[in-house]
VEXDOKOL-927541 format. One record per residue (C-alpha): residue in one letter; chain; z, y, x. Coordinates in steps of 0.1 Angstrom, whole numbers, plus 2048, in hexadecimal, padded with zeros to 3 digits. Each point is the difference from the previous one (the first is absolute). Layout:
+-----+-------+-----+-----+-----+
| res | chain |  c3 |  c2 |  c1 |
+-----+-------+-----+-----+-----+
|   A |     A |   Z |   Y |   X |
...
+-----+-------+-----+-----+-----+
! end
This chain:
+-----+-------+-----+-----+-----+
| res | chain |  c3 |  c2 |  c1 |
+-----+-------+-----+-----+-----+
|   M |     A | 749 | 7BD | 7B1 |
|   K |     A | 80B | 807 | 824 |
|   P |     A | 826 | 7FA | 807 |
|   E |     A | 804 | 824 | 80A |
|   T |     A | 7F2 | 80D | 7DF |
|   K |     A | 815 | 7E8 | 7EC |
|   I |     A | 820 | 80B | 811 |
|   N |     A | 7F6 | 825 | 7FD |
|   W |     A | 7FE | 7FB | 7DA |
|   Q |     A | 821 | 7EE | 800 |
|   I |     A | 811 | 81C | 813 |
|   L |     A | 7F0 | 81A | 7E9 |
|   L |     A | 80C | 7ED | 7E1 |
|   F |     A | 823 | 7FA | 80E |
|   G |     A | 803 | 825 | 809 |
|   L |     A | 7F4 | 80B | 7DD |
|   T |     A | 817 | 7E8 | 7ED |
|   K |     A | 81F | 7FA | 817 |
|   V |     A | 804 | 819 | 81C |
|   P |     A | 7ED | 821 | 7FA |
|   L |     A | 808 | 80C | 823 |
|   I |     A | 7E9 | 7E5 | 80E |
|   F |     A | 7E4 | 80B | 7E9 |
|   Y |     A | 806 | 824 | 80B |
|   C |     A | 7FC | 7F8 | 825 |
|   R |     A | 7E0 | 7EB | 7FA |
|   P |     A | 804 | 7E5 | 81B |
|   K |     A | 7E0 | 7ED | 808 |
|   V |     A | 7FB | 7DE | 810 |
|   V |     A | 7ED | 801 | 821 |
|   S |     A | 801 | 7DB | 807 |
|   I |     A | 812 | 7E1 | 7F6 |
|   S |     A | 802 | 7DD | 80F |
|   D |     A | 818 | 7E3 | 7FE |
|   S |     A | 816 | 80F | 81B |
|   K |     A | 7FA | 826 | 7FC |
|   L |     A | 7FD | 81D | 7E7 |
|   E |     A | 7F5 | 823 | 80A |
|   I |     A | 805 | 81C | 7E8 |
|   K |     A | 7F4 | 825 | 804 |
|   I |     A | 80F | 81F | 7F0 |
|   K |     A | 7EC | 81F | 804 |
|   L |     A | 811 | 820 | 80C |
|   N |     A | 7F9 | 81A | 7E4 |
|   R |     A | 810 | 819 | 7EA |
|   R |     A | 814 | 7E4 | 7EE |
|   T |     A | 80D | 7EF | 81F |
|   K |     A | 807 | 81C | 81A |
|   N |     A | 81F | 814 | 807 |
|   H |     A | 804 | 825 | 809 |
|   L |     A | 7F6 | 7F8 | 824 |
|   N |     A | 7DF | 7F0 | 7F5 |
|   S |     A | 80B | 7DE | 80B |
|   M |     A | 806 | 7E2 | 7E9 |
|   Y |     A | 821 | 803 | 7EC |
|   F |     A | 819 | 7E5 | 80A |
|   G |     A | 803 | 7F5 | 7DC |
|   V |     A | 7DB | 7F8 | 7FF |
|   L |     A | 804 | 7ED | 821 |
|   A |     A | 81B | 7EB | 7EE |
|   V |     A | 7E8 | 7FA | 7E3 |
|   G |     A | 7E6 | 7F3 | 819 |
|   A |     A | 818 | 7E8 | 810 |
|   D |     A | 80C | 7F4 | 7DE |
|   V |     A | 7DD | 7F9 | 7F3 |
|   T |     A | 7F5 | 7EF | 820 |
|   G |     A | 81D | 7E8 | 802 |
|   G |     A | 803 | 7FC | 7DA |
|   F |     A | 7DC | 7F9 | 7F7 |
|   L |     A | 7FC | 7E7 | 81C |
|   A |     A | 81D | 7ED | 7F0 |
|   M |     A | 7F3 | 805 | 7DD |
|   N |     A | 7DE | 7F2 | 80A |
|   Y |     A | 811 | 7DF | 80B |
|   I |     A | 817 | 800 | 7E1 |
|   Q |     A | 7E1 | 803 | 7E9 |
|   A |     A | 7EF | 7E4 | 813 |
|   S |     A | 81E | 7E9 | 7FC |
|   K |     A | 7FD | 802 | 7DA |
|   S |     A | 826 | 800 | 7FE |
|   K |     A | 815 | 81B | 7F0 |
|   I |     A | 811 | 80F | 81E |
|   N |     A | 814 | 821 | 801 |
|   L |     A | 7FB | 817 | 81D |
|   I |     A | 817 | 81C | 80C |
|   F |     A | 807 | 812 | 820 |
|   K |     A | 823 | 7F9 | 80D |
|   D |     A | 800 | 81B | 81B |
|   F |     A | 7EA | 819 | 811 |
|   H |     A | 801 | 80D | 823 |
|   A |     A | 7E9 | 81C | 80D |
|   D |     A | 7FA | 80F | 822 |
|   F |     A | 7EB | 820 | 7FE |
|   L |     A | 7F1 | 804 | 822 |
|   K |     A | 7E6 | 81C | 7FE |
|   R |     A | 7F1 | 817 | 7E6 |
|   A |     A | 7E4 | 7EF | 7EC |
|   E |     A | 7E5 | 81B | 800 |
|   D |     A | 7E3 | 7ED | 7F1 |
|   D |     A | 7FA | 7E1 | 7EA |
|   V |     A | 81A | 7E6 | 807 |
|   H |     A | 7FA | 7DA | 803 |
|   F |     A | 81C | 7E8 | 7F8 |
|   V |     A | 7FE | 7DD | 80E |
|   C |     A | 815 | 7E1 | 7F9 |
|   E |     A | 7F8 | 7E1 | 814 |
|   D |     A | 81A | 7E9 | 7F1 |
|   G |     A | 7EA | 7EF | 7E6 |
|   I |     A | 805 | 7DD | 80C |
|   A |     A | 826 | 804 | 800 |
|   I |     A | 7FE | 80F | 7DD |
|   Q |     A | 7EB | 7E3 | 7F4 |
|   N |     A | 81A | 7E8 | 80D |
|   L |     A | 81C | 815 | 7F0 |
|   V |     A | 7EE | 7FD | 7DE |
|   R |     A | 7FC | 7DB | 804 |
|   D |     A | 825 | 7FC | 809 |
|   A |     A | 80A | 814 | 7E1 |
|   E |     A | 7EA | 7EB | 7EB |
|   E |     A | 80C | 7DF | 80D |
|   T |     A | 826 | 808 | 802 |
|   G |     A | 805 | 818 | 7E3 |
|   E |     A | 818 | 812 | 817 |
|   R |     A | 7FE | 825 | 80A |
|   Q |     A | 7EC | 804 | 820 |
|   N |     A | 801 | 81F | 817 |
|   L |     A | 7E8 | 80B | 81C |
|   S |     A | 7FF | 81F | 815 |
|   V |     A | 7DC | 80C | 804 |
|   Q |     A | 7F3 | 81A | 818 |
|   I |     A | 7E8 | 81C | 7F6 |
|   V |     A | 7F0 | 817 | 81A |
|   A |     A | 7F1 | 821 | 7F6 |
|   T |     A | 7E5 | 810 | 816 |
|   V |     A | 7E7 | 81C | 7FE |
|   P |     A | 7E0 | 7F0 | 80E |
|   K |     A | 7EC | 820 | 800 |
|   I |     A | 819 | 80F | 819 |
|   S |     A | 810 | 7E3 | 813 |
|   D |     A | 809 | 7DB | 7FE |
|   E |     A | 824 | 808 | 807 |
|   P |     A | 818 | 7FB | 7E3 |
|   V |     A | 80B | 81E | 7EC |
|   A |     A | 81A | 7EB | 7EE |
|   K |     A | 80E | 7DD | 800 |
|   F |     A | 811 | 7EF | 7E2 |
|   I |     A | 814 | 7E1 | 7FB |
|   L |     A | 803 | 7F6 | 7DB |
|   T |     A | 813 | 7E1 | 7F4 |
|   L |     A | 7ED | 7EE | 7E5 |
|   S |     A | 817 | 7ED | 7E8 |
|   I |     A | 7F0 | 7E8 | 7E8 |
|   K |     A | 80C | 7E6 | 7E8 |
|   K |     A | 7EF | 7E9 | 7E7 |
|   K |     A | 808 | 80A | 7DC |
|   S |     A | 818 | 7E7 | 7EF |
|   K |     A | 7F3 | 7F0 | 7E0 |
+-----+-------+-----+-----+-----+
! end
């Protein structure tokens, strides 16, 4: 199974069982590598606001999924039981998102190191990750930029 397909199923299941808003927005993986995850959320009846652009809450979901699932991918690969939560969230909304939005996080290597440090030390580890949202059908210029702080810790026995 392709990595993109596997993560799409994980996102779908996570949305169905843990965070229904994620399921409702239907994010899809465009591409994944060791260093980068790209997620797309379609602009449709579920995701647009009264101005026919993407609702800012949906943009927040896209940033959450992009940073969170890149981390969850490394946590699962580590085979350790590690808790993940976001410590803080900063958003700059730069333009109206008037078509499908792509969210990109290129902090995969730093996240991989974060997971390794949490696994080795057992201490809480924090890392601010950047997510950039664009509308490729219109322009490569960002419509929003996000900084989310991942906070992870190995579960105590």
